[in-house]
N, C-alpha and C positions, 0 to 999 in steps of 0.2 A: 713881507704882509700876505700875499699869497699863501707863502708857506706854512703861514699861521693858519691861512684859512684853511687850505689845504689833510693838515696836522688836524683840527675839531673835526672836515668833515671824516679823515680817517676813525679818528675815536670814537664818532658817532656810529659808524657803519658795525666797528668793532665791537661795544657794548648791544647796539641793538644783535645783533648776529650772537654775541653773546650767552644775551638775555631767551632767547628762542633755541637754541641747543638744552639750557637749563628747562623752560620750560617743555621740551620733547621730550629729555629726559628723563622728568617729573612724571610727564602722561605716558609714558612707558613703563615706567615703573609701576601704577599707578592701574593699569591693564594688566599685566604682568600679577599683582596681587589678586585685584577681583575675579581671574581665567584660573587662579589657584585656591578661590576660596567653592569658586562655581564647581570647577572638578573634585574639591574635595564633597561638598556637599551633597555632590550627586552620588559618589562613590559610597559615601556613608547610606543615603536612601537606599539605594540599589542594597546595598548590606541587610539592611535593615526590609526587604521586599522578597529578600532569601530566605533570610530566618521563617518569614510564614510559610515557604512553601518544605511539602515532606520531600524525603531523602531524593528522590526517584527526578521531586521535579526541579529540584536544588541543580543533580548533576548535568540535567539536561541546560538548566538556565545558564549556569555555567560553564559547559562546553563552546553557546551560545550566546555571550549579549547581547546586549541591545548595540548598535552604534554610537552613541551616543556617552557610555560606560567605555568602549573600548577607547573610545577620544582621548575622555579622562584619565584613564589609565595609562592612557601617552603621557598626557601631558603632565602629570605624576608619579616620574616612573617608583619613587622610593617610598612613596604610600602607599603599596603594596606590603611592603617588608614593612612601617610601622600600624598598618591598621591589622593586620592580619589575613590582607589575599591570599599569601602565599599559601593558607592555612587549610585551604580548600577539599573539599570530600572527591576533586576528582584530579587526575593524573595525568600525563599520557601514556599509561599503560592502564588507564583503567578502560580508555574506548581504544585497545585491541582484541 
């Protein structure tokens, strides 16, 4: 009798913990997906703003991007390869 009650309590705790872990994993996945979407939108907006600048202004902006753009670039390192961020007119050799 005591063993049955103990097993029932243990099973309930296990199911509760499993449910919490599953919800935590779903929440973490949703937050990562949201952050990726926000970072992609931010980089695309910044790229459009760069296109409005003249060549000299674009070089100056690319040498010192805003902190939120740098954070988006760090959070999406592969986005530069796919969105053309590496095709900028500024390189390390231009600043010398």
